[in-house]
DRENDO-1510 file (C-alpha; in Angstrom, 1 decimal, always signed):
<recs>
REC; n; res; u; v; w
REC; 1; MET; +121.6; +110.5; +112.8 .
REC; 2; SER; +118.9; +108.6; +111.0 .
REC; 3; PHE; +116.1; +110.4; +109.3 .
REC; 4; PHE; +113.7; +108.1; +111.2 .
REC; 5; SER; +115.1; +109.1; +114.7 .
REC; 6; SER; +112.7; +111.8; +115.4 .
REC; 7; GLY; +112.8; +111.3; +119.2 .
REC; 8; ASN; +109.0; +110.8; +119.2 .
REC; 9; LYS; +107.4; +107.4; +119.4 .
REC; 10; PRO; +105.6; +106.3; +117.4 .
REC; 11; TYR; +107.0; +107.6; +114.1 .
REC; 12; ILE; +103.9; +108.4; +112.0 .
REC; 13; ILE; +103.7; +108.2; +108.3 .
REC; 14; ALA; +100.3; +109.2; +106.8 .
REC; 15; GLY; +98.7; +110.2; +103.6 .
REC; 16; PRO; +96.5; +108.8; +100.8 .
REC; 17; CYS; +97.0; +105.5; +99.1 .
REC; 18; SER; +97.1; +107.3; +95.8 .
REC; 19; ALA; +97.7; +110.9; +94.9 .
REC; 20; GLU; +94.5; +111.4; +93.0 .
REC; 21; THR; +94.2; +115.1; +92.4 .
REC; 22; ARG; +96.1; +118.2; +93.6 .
REC; 23; GLU; +93.1; +119.2; +95.7 .
REC; 24; GLN; +92.9; +115.8; +97.4 .
REC; 25; VAL; +96.7; +115.8; +98.1 .
REC; 26; LEU; +96.7; +119.2; +99.7 .
REC; 27; GLU; +93.5; +118.6; +101.6 .
REC; 28; VAL; +95.0; +115.6; +103.3 .
REC; 29; ALA; +98.1; +117.6; +104.1 .
REC; 30; ALA; +96.1; +120.3; +105.7 .
REC; 31; GLY; +94.1; +117.8; +107.6 .
REC; 32; ILE; +97.1; +116.1; +109.2 .
REC; 33; ALA; +99.1; +119.4; +109.7 .
REC; 34; ASP; +98.3; +119.6; +113.4 .
REC; 35; ILE; +98.7; +115.8; +114.0 .
REC; 36; PRO; +102.2; +114.6; +114.9 .
REC; 37; VAL; +102.9; +113.1; +111.4 .
REC; 38; GLN; +106.6; +113.0; +110.6 .
REC; 39; LEU; +106.3; +111.8; +106.9 .
REC; 40; TYR; +103.6; +112.3; +104.3 .
REC; 41; ARG; +103.1; +109.3; +102.0 .
REC; 42; ALA; +101.3; +109.1; +98.6 .
REC; 43; GLY; +101.2; +106.6; +95.8 .
REC; 44; VAL; +102.5; +108.2; +92.6 .
REC; 45; TRP; +103.0; +105.1; +90.6 .
REC; 46; LYS; +100.5; +102.4; +91.6 .
REC; 47; PRO; +101.4; +98.8; +90.8 .
REC; 48; ARG; +97.9; +97.3; +90.6 .
REC; 49; THR; +96.9; +93.6; +90.5 .
REC; 50; ARG; +94.9; +93.9; +87.3 .
REC; 51; PRO; +95.1; +96.3; +84.4 .
REC; 52; GLY; +92.5; +98.9; +83.9 .
REC; 53; SER; +92.6; +100.2; +87.5 .
REC; 54; PHE; +94.0; +103.7; +88.4 .
REC; 55; GLU; +97.7; +103.4; +88.2 .
REC; 56; GLY; +98.8; +106.8; +89.5 .
REC; 57; ASN; +99.5; +110.3; +88.1 .
REC; 58; GLY; +103.3; +110.0; +87.9 .
REC; 59; ILE; +105.3; +113.2; +87.5 .
REC; 60; GLN; +102.2; +115.4; +87.9 .
REC; 61; ALA; +101.7; +114.0; +91.4 .
REC; 62; LEU; +105.3; +114.7; +92.3 .
REC; 63; GLU; +104.6; +118.4; +91.6 .
REC; 64; TRP; +101.7; +118.2; +94.1 .
REC; 65; LEU; +104.0; +116.7; +96.7 .
REC; 66; GLN; +106.4; +119.6; +96.2 .
REC; 67; GLU; +103.5; +121.8; +97.2 .
REC; 68; VAL; +102.9; +119.8; +100.3 .
REC; 69; LYS; +106.5; +120.3; +101.4 .
REC; 70; ALA; +106.5; +124.0; +100.6 .
REC; 71; THR; +103.1; +124.7; +102.2 .
REC; 72; HIS; +103.1; +122.4; +105.2 .
REC; 73; LYS; +106.8; +121.7; +105.8 .
REC; 74; ILE; +106.1; +118.0; +105.9 .
REC; 75; PRO; +108.7; +115.6; +104.4 .
REC; 76; VAL; +107.2; +113.4; +101.7 .
REC; 77; THR; +107.7; +109.8; +100.5 .
REC; 78; VAL; +106.7; +107.8; +97.5 .
REC; 79; GLU; +107.0; +104.2; +96.4 .
REC; 80; VAL; +109.5; +103.4; +93.6 .
REC; 81; ALA; +109.4; +100.3; +91.5 .
REC; 82; GLU; +111.6; +101.2; +88.5 .
REC; 83; PRO; +115.0; +102.9; +88.2 .
REC; 84; GLN; +113.3; +105.8; +86.3 .
REC; 85; HIS; +111.0; +106.3; +89.3 .
REC; 86; VAL; +114.1; +106.8; +91.5 .
REC; 87; GLU; +115.5; +109.4; +89.1 .
REC; 88; GLN; +112.2; +111.3; +88.8 .
REC; 89; ALA; +111.5; +111.2; +92.6 .
REC; 90; LEU; +115.0; +112.6; +93.4 .
REC; 91; LYS; +114.5; +115.3; +90.7 .
REC; 92; TYR; +111.4; +116.5; +92.4 .
REC; 93; GLY; +112.9; +116.5; +95.9 .
REC; 94; ILE; +111.2; +113.5; +97.4 .
REC; 95; ASP; +112.7; +113.0; +100.9 .
REC; 96; VAL; +112.2; +109.3; +101.4 .
REC; 97; LEU; +111.6; +106.4; +99.0 .
REC; 98; TRP; +110.0; +103.1; +99.7 .
REC; 99; LEU; +110.1; +99.7; +98.0 .
REC; 100; GLY; +106.7; +98.0; +97.9 .
REC; 101; ALA; +105.8; +94.3; +98.6 .
REC; 102; ARG; +105.6; +93.4; +94.9 .
REC; 103; THR; +109.1; +94.7; +94.4 .
REC; 104; THR; +110.7; +93.3; +97.5 .
REC; 105; VAL; +109.7; +89.8; +96.4 .
REC; 106; ASN; +111.9; +90.1; +93.3 .
REC; 107; PRO; +115.6; +90.2; +94.0 .
REC; 108; PHE; +116.4; +91.1; +90.3 .
REC; 109; GLN; +114.2; +94.3; +90.6 .
REC; 110; VAL; +115.5; +95.2; +94.0 .
REC; 111; GLN; +119.0; +95.0; +92.6 .
REC; 112; ARG; +118.1; +97.3; +89.7 .
REC; 113; LEU; +116.8; +99.8; +92.2 .
REC; 114; ALA; +119.8; +99.4; +94.4 .
REC; 115; ASP; +122.0; +100.1; +91.4 .
REC; 116; ALA; +120.0; +103.2; +90.6 .
REC; 117; LEU; +120.4; +104.4; +94.2 .
REC; 118; LYS; +124.2; +103.8; +94.3 .
REC; 119; GLY; +125.9; +106.9; +95.7 .
REC; 120; MET; +122.7; +108.6; +96.7 .
REC; 121; ASN; +122.2; +109.9; +100.2 .
REC; 122; ILE; +118.5; +109.2; +100.7 .
REC; 123; PRO; +116.5; +107.2; +103.3 .
REC; 124; VAL; +114.7; +104.1; +102.0 .
REC; 125; MET; +112.0; +102.1; +103.5 .
REC; 126; VAL; +111.4; +98.4; +102.5 .
REC; 127; LYS; +108.1; +96.7; +102.8 .
REC; 128; ASN; +108.0; +93.0; +103.5 .
REC; 129; PRO; +107.6; +90.8; +100.4 .
REC; 130; VAL; +104.1; +89.5; +99.6 .
REC; 131; ASN; +105.0; +86.0; +100.7 .
REC; 132; PRO; +106.1; +85.2; +104.3 .
REC; 133; ASP; +109.9; +85.0; +103.7 .
REC; 134; VAL; +112.1; +86.8; +106.1 .
REC; 135; ASP; +115.2; +86.0; +104.0 .
REC; 136; LEU; +113.8; +87.9; +101.0 .
REC; 137; TRP; +113.1; +90.8; +103.2 .
REC; 138; GLN; +116.5; +90.7; +104.7 .
REC; 139; GLY; +118.0; +90.3; +101.2 .
REC; 140; ALA; +116.4; +93.4; +99.9 .
REC; 141; ILE; +117.7; +95.4; +102.8 .
REC; 142; GLU; +121.2; +94.0; +102.3 .
REC; 143; ARG; +121.2; +94.9; +98.6 .
REC; 144; LEU; +120.4; +98.5; +99.5 .
REC; 145; MET; +123.2; +98.5; +102.1 .
REC; 146; GLN; +125.7; +97.2; +99.6 .
REC; 147; ALA; +124.7; +100.1; +97.3 .
REC; 148; GLY; +125.7; +102.5; +100.1 .
REC; 149; ILE; +122.3; +103.3; +101.5 .
REC; 150; THR; +122.8; +103.6; +105.2 .
REC; 151; ASP; +119.4; +105.0; +106.4 .
REC; 152; ILE; +117.0; +102.2; +106.1 .
REC; 153; ALA; +113.7; +101.3; +107.8 .
REC; 154; ALA; +111.4; +98.3; +107.3 .
REC; 155; ILE; +107.6; +98.3; +106.9 .
REC; 156; HIS; +105.5; +95.3; +108.0 .
REC; 157; ARG; +102.4; +95.3; +105.9 .
REC; 158; GLY; +101.4; +91.7; +106.3 .
REC; 159; PHE; +101.6; +88.7; +103.9 .
REC; 160; SER; +99.3; +87.3; +101.3 .
REC; 161; SER; +97.6; +84.0; +102.2 .
REC; 162; TYR; +95.7; +81.3; +100.5 .
REC; 163; GLN; +93.0; +81.4; +103.2 .
REC; 164; ALA; +89.7; +82.2; +101.6 .
REC; 165; VAL; +88.2; +83.6; +104.8 .
REC; 166; SER; +90.1; +85.9; +107.1 .
REC; 167; ALA; +89.6; +89.0; +109.2 .
REC; 168; TYR; +92.5; +90.6; +107.4 .
REC; 169; ARG; +93.5; +91.5; +103.9 .
REC; 170; ASN; +97.0; +90.3; +104.6 .
REC; 171; GLN; +98.0; +88.0; +107.5 .
REC; 172; PRO; +100.2; +89.8; +110.1 .
REC; 173; ASN; +102.4; +86.8; +110.8 .
REC; 174; TRP; +104.1; +88.7; +113.6 .
REC; 175; PRO; +107.0; +86.2; +114.1 .
REC; 176; ILE; +108.5; +87.3; +110.7 .
REC; 177; PRO; +109.1; +91.0; +111.6 .
REC; 178; ILE; +110.2; +89.9; +115.1 .
REC; 179; GLU; +112.8; +87.7; +113.4 .
REC; 180; LEU; +113.9; +90.6; +111.2 .
REC; 181; LYS; +114.3; +92.7; +114.3 .
REC; 182; ARG; +116.4; +90.0; +116.0 .
REC; 183; ARG; +118.7; +89.9; +113.0 .
REC; 184; ASN; +118.9; +93.7; +112.8 .
REC; 185; PRO; +118.4; +95.2; +116.3 .
REC; 186; GLU; +119.1; +98.8; +115.1 .
REC; 187; LEU; +116.7; +98.6; +112.2 .
REC; 188; PRO; +113.5; +100.7; +112.7 .
REC; 189; ILE; +110.4; +98.7; +111.9 .
REC; 190; PHE; +107.1; +100.4; +111.2 .
REC; 191; CYS; +103.7; +98.7; +110.9 .
REC; 192; ASP; +101.2; +99.3; +108.1 .
REC; 193; PRO; +97.8; +98.5; +109.7 .
REC; 194; SER; +96.0; +99.7; +106.6 .
REC; 195; HIS; +97.4; +97.0; +104.3 .
REC; 196; ILE; +97.3; +94.3; +107.0 .
REC; 197; THR; +93.6; +94.8; +107.8 .
REC; 198; GLY; +92.1; +96.1; +104.5 .
REC; 199; ASN; +89.4; +97.5; +106.7 .
REC; 200; ARG; +89.4; +100.9; +108.4 .
REC; 201; GLU; +87.4; +99.5; +111.3 .
REC; 202; LEU; +90.4; +97.3; +112.3 .
REC; 203; VAL; +93.2; +99.7; +111.8 .
REC; 204; ALA; +93.2; +101.0; +115.4 .
REC; 205; ASP; +93.4; +97.4; +116.8 .
REC; 206; ILE; +96.4; +96.5; +114.7 .
REC; 207; ALA; +98.1; +99.8; +115.4 .
REC; 208; GLN; +97.9; +99.1; +119.1 .
REC; 209; LYS; +99.2; +95.6; +118.7 .
REC; 210; ALA; +102.2; +97.0; +116.9 .
REC; 211; MET; +102.8; +99.4; +119.8 .
REC; 212; ASP; +102.4; +96.5; +122.3 .
REC; 213; MET; +105.1; +94.6; +120.4 .
REC; 214; GLY; +107.6; +97.5; +120.3 .
REC; 215; PHE; +107.3; +98.7; +116.7 .
REC; 216; GLU; +108.9; +102.1; +116.2 .
REC; 217; GLY; +106.1; +103.6; +114.1 .
REC; 218; LEU; +103.0; +103.3; +111.9 .
REC; 219; MET; +102.1; +103.9; +108.3 .
REC; 220; ILE; +98.4; +104.7; +108.0 .
REC; 221; GLU; +96.6; +105.5; +104.8 .
REC; 222; THR; +94.6; +108.7; +105.2 .
REC; 223; HIS; +92.0; +110.2; +102.8 .
REC; 224; PRO; +89.6; +113.2; +103.1 .
REC; 225; ASN; +86.7; +111.0; +101.9 .
REC; 226; PRO; +87.7; +107.3; +102.0 .
REC; 227; PRO; +84.6; +105.7; +100.5 .
REC; 228; VAL; +85.2; +107.5; +97.2 .
REC; 229; ALA; +89.0; +106.9; +97.1 .
REC; 230; TRP; +90.3; +105.7; +93.7 .
REC; 231; SER; +92.3; +102.9; +95.3 .
REC; 232; ASP; +92.0; +100.9; +98.5 .
REC; 233; ALA; +88.9; +102.8; +99.7 .
REC; 234; ALA; +88.0; +100.3; +102.4 .
REC; 235; GLN; +91.2; +100.7; +104.4 .
REC; 236; GLN; +91.8; +104.4; +104.5 .
REC; 237; VAL; +90.8; +106.7; +107.3 .
REC; 238; THR; +90.0; +110.4; +107.5 .
REC; 239; PRO; +92.5; +112.8; +109.1 .
REC; 240; ALA; +90.0; +113.2; +112.0 .
REC; 241; ARG; +89.9; +109.4; +112.5 .
REC; 242; LEU; +93.7; +109.3; +112.3 .
REC; 243; LYS; +94.0; +111.7; +115.2 .
REC; 244; GLU; +91.5; +109.7; +117.2 .
REC; 245; ILE; +93.6; +106.5; +116.6 .
REC; 246; LEU; +96.8; +108.2; +117.6 .
REC; 247; ASP; +95.3; +109.9; +120.7 .
REC; 248; GLN; +94.0; +106.5; +121.9 .
REC; 249; LEU; +97.3; +104.6; +121.4 .
REC; 250; VAL; +98.9; +103.3; +124.6 .
REC; 251; ILE; +102.7; +103.5; +124.1 .
REC; 252; ARG; +104.7; +100.8; +125.9 .
REC; 253; GLN; +108.2; +101.2; +127.3 .
REC; 254; GLN; +110.9; +99.0; +126.2 .
REC; 255; HIS; +112.4; +98.8; +129.7 .
REC; 256; THR; +111.4; +99.6; +133.2 .
REC; 257; THR; +113.2; +101.9; +135.7 .
REC; 258; ASP; +111.3; +100.3; +138.7 .
REC; 259; ALA; +113.9; +98.1; +140.4 .
REC; 260; GLY; +111.3; +95.9; +142.1 .
REC; 261; ILE; +109.5; +95.2; +138.8 .
REC; 262; GLY; +112.9; +94.6; +137.1 .
REC; 263; LEU; +113.8; +92.0; +139.8 .
REC; 264; THR; +110.4; +90.2; +139.4 .
REC; 265; LEU; +110.9; +90.0; +135.6 .
REC; 266; GLU; +114.4; +88.6; +136.1 .
REC; 267; GLN; +113.1; +85.9; +138.5 .
REC; 268; LEU; +110.3; +84.9; +136.1 .
REC; 269; ARG; +112.8; +84.8; +133.2 .
REC; 270; GLN; +115.1; +82.6; +135.1 .
REC; 271; GLN; +112.3; +80.2; +135.7 .
REC; 272; MET; +111.4; +80.3; +132.0 .
REC; 273; ASP; +115.0; +79.6; +131.1 .
REC; 274; SER; +115.0; +76.6; +133.3 .
REC; 275; LEU; +111.8; +75.3; +131.8 .
REC; 276; ASP; +113.1; +75.9; +128.3 .
REC; 277; ALA; +116.2; +73.7; +129.2 .
REC; 278; GLU; +113.8; +71.0; +130.3 .
REC; 279; ILE; +111.8; +71.3; +127.1 .
REC; 280; ILE; +114.9; +70.9; +124.9 .
REC; 281; ASP; +116.0; +67.9; +127.0 .
REC; 282; LEU; +112.6; +66.3; +126.6 .
REC; 283; ILE; +112.6; +66.9; +122.8 .
REC; 284; ALA; +116.1; +65.3; +122.6 .
REC; 285; ARG; +114.8; +62.2; +124.4 .
REC; 286; ARG; +111.8; +62.1; +122.1 .
REC; 287; MET; +114.1; +62.2; +119.0 .
REC; 288; GLU; +116.1; +59.3; +120.5 .
REC; 289; LEU; +112.8; +57.4; +120.7 .
REC; 290; SER; +112.0; +58.4; +117.1 .
REC; 291; ALA; +115.4; +56.9; +116.0 .
REC; 292; ARG; +114.6; +53.7; +117.9 .
REC; 293; ILE; +111.1; +53.5; +116.2 .
REC; 294; GLY; +112.9; +53.9; +112.9 .
REC; 295; GLU; +115.0; +50.9; +113.7 .
REC; 296; VAL; +111.9; +48.9; +114.4 .
REC; 297; LYS; +110.3; +50.1; +111.1 .
REC; 298; LYS; +113.4; +49.2; +109.2 .
REC; 299; GLU; +113.3; +45.6; +110.6 .
REC; 300; CYS; +109.6; +45.4; +109.6 .
REC; 301; ASN; +110.0; +47.2; +106.3 .
REC; 302; MET; +107.5; +49.8; +107.3 .
REC; 303; THR; +107.1; +53.4; +106.0 .
REC; 304; ALA; +108.4; +56.3; +108.1 .
REC; 305; TYR; +105.1; +58.2; +107.8 .
REC; 306; GLN; +102.1; +56.5; +109.4 .
REC; 307; PRO; +98.9; +58.6; +108.7 .
REC; 308; GLU; +96.9; +56.9; +111.4 .
REC; 309; ARG; +99.5; +57.6; +114.1 .
REC; 310; TRP; +99.8; +61.3; +113.0 .
REC; 311; ARG; +96.0; +61.7; +113.2 .
REC; 312; GLU; +96.1; +60.3; +116.7 .
REC; 313; ILE; +98.9; +62.7; +117.8 .
REC; 314; VAL; +97.0; +65.7; +116.4 .
REC; 315; GLU; +93.8; +64.7; +118.2 .
REC; 316; THR; +95.2; +63.7; +121.6 .
REC; 317; ARG; +97.8; +66.5; +121.9 .
REC; 318; GLY; +95.2; +69.1; +120.7 .
REC; 319; SER; +92.7; +67.9; +123.3 .
REC; 320; ARG; +95.2; +67.9; +126.0 .
REC; 321; ALA; +96.2; +71.5; +125.1 .
REC; 322; GLU; +92.6; +72.7; +125.4 .
REC; 323; LYS; +92.4; +71.2; +128.9 .
REC; 324; HIS; +95.2; +73.4; +129.9 .
REC; 325; ASN; +93.7; +76.5; +128.2 .
REC; 326; LEU; +96.2; +76.4; +125.4 .
REC; 327; SER; +95.4; +77.0; +121.8 .
REC; 328; LYS; +94.9; +73.8; +119.9 .
REC; 329; GLU; +96.2; +75.5; +116.7 .
REC; 330; PHE; +99.4; +76.5; +118.5 .
REC; 331; ILE; +100.1; +73.0; +119.9 .
REC; 332; VAL; +99.3; +71.3; +116.5 .
REC; 333; ALA; +101.6; +73.7; +114.7 .
REC; 334; LEU; +104.3; +72.9; +117.3 .
REC; 335; TYR; +103.8; +69.2; +116.9 .
REC; 336; GLU; +104.0; +69.6; +113.1 .
REC; 337; LYS; +107.6; +70.8; +113.6 .
REC; 338; ILE; +108.3; +68.0; +116.0 .
REC; 339; HIS; +106.7; +65.4; +113.7 .
REC; 340; ASP; +108.7; +66.6; +110.7 .
REC; 341; GLU; +111.9; +66.3; +112.6 .
REC; 342; SER; +110.9; +62.8; +113.9 .
REC; 343; ILE; +110.2; +61.6; +110.3 .
REC; 344; LYS; +113.5; +63.0; +109.2 .
REC; 345; LYS; +115.2; +60.9; +111.9 .
REC; 346; GLN; +113.4; +57.8; +110.8 .
REC; 347; LEU; +114.2; +58.4; +107.2 .
REC; 348; GLU; +117.9; +58.6; +108.1 .
REC; 349; VAL; +117.6; +55.2; +109.6 .
REC; 350; LEU; +115.8; +53.8; +106.6 .
REC; 351; GLN; +118.3; +55.4; +104.2 .
REC; 352; ALA; +121.1; +53.8; +106.2 .
REC; 353; LEU; +119.5; +50.5; +105.3 .
REC; 354; MET; +119.4; +51.4; +101.6 .
REC; 355; ASN; +123.1; +52.2; +101.8 .
REC; 356; GLU; +123.8; +48.9; +103.4 .
REC; 357; VAL; +122.0; +47.1; +100.6 .
REC; 358; LYS; +123.8; +49.0; +97.9 .
REC; 359; GLY; +127.1; +48.3; +99.7 .
</recs>
């Protein structure tokens, strides 16, 4: 049985961003003792963006987490970024390890940690890499599996973005964890609203979205006095606020036992399947037209990409979408994919001309 199969949904992981002092660590533990928290988290080694920031208390903090286990009977978890972290965490009886986003992005480092964990019987959680790459995330999980780690969970903490202005610290980019779940149906995926939002006022909203999408659990950073936290002060909540968030969550069912609702869903899905088949057929016809346009461009010695035409497509399709109450951004993003494939078709035609000339 998996360590993460508590039978209760959602599976809750809570605790401070950083283990700052013994008093702070124990105060958080006392504050969440009566809340359904299955796992206590705390940063012991803190990989910071810039030097000079608080980078954790290391082994001393592991001793404080031992006290949390002994006093409050809550399992504990820490982030590990180096093989020696693994060794020290296991020595102090840490129950669960997690790989952070900055580690997951580096396959060499993940492999070093996997080698350090070889033969160990300990649950491991893997945060998504900082960049939106589901294959990197999947690869980190597979490296751990190859090392013999069988009890694995994933944590969705959002992705770094070049956008200067955003409501979130890290973009949720929900399709990526959804794709990871498609590839690994039995893999528990938890959501980290603290790191996605970077703002305690938005944590509840993202936590509910995660539940609406069927995530198995949440990791929420919790601090007795968030404004004075030594790291990530803006995104941590108090134990009292954590309880409020959890009490207000609406937990969705994966399936329905109502036969009538089940029948209605099946009928709607059949209609959707039929429409999807039509959409694919229409896209296939559009690609045939793209190939024919490529032939015309080949005869006229024209470029495959025509900026004026693409601007026209963006404007007209976006406007039409809005008339149907569809998001213009969604339709433009869809047409970017279609346009890319169309250009690829036309380039194939033009390349065929080059091969004829060379022949």
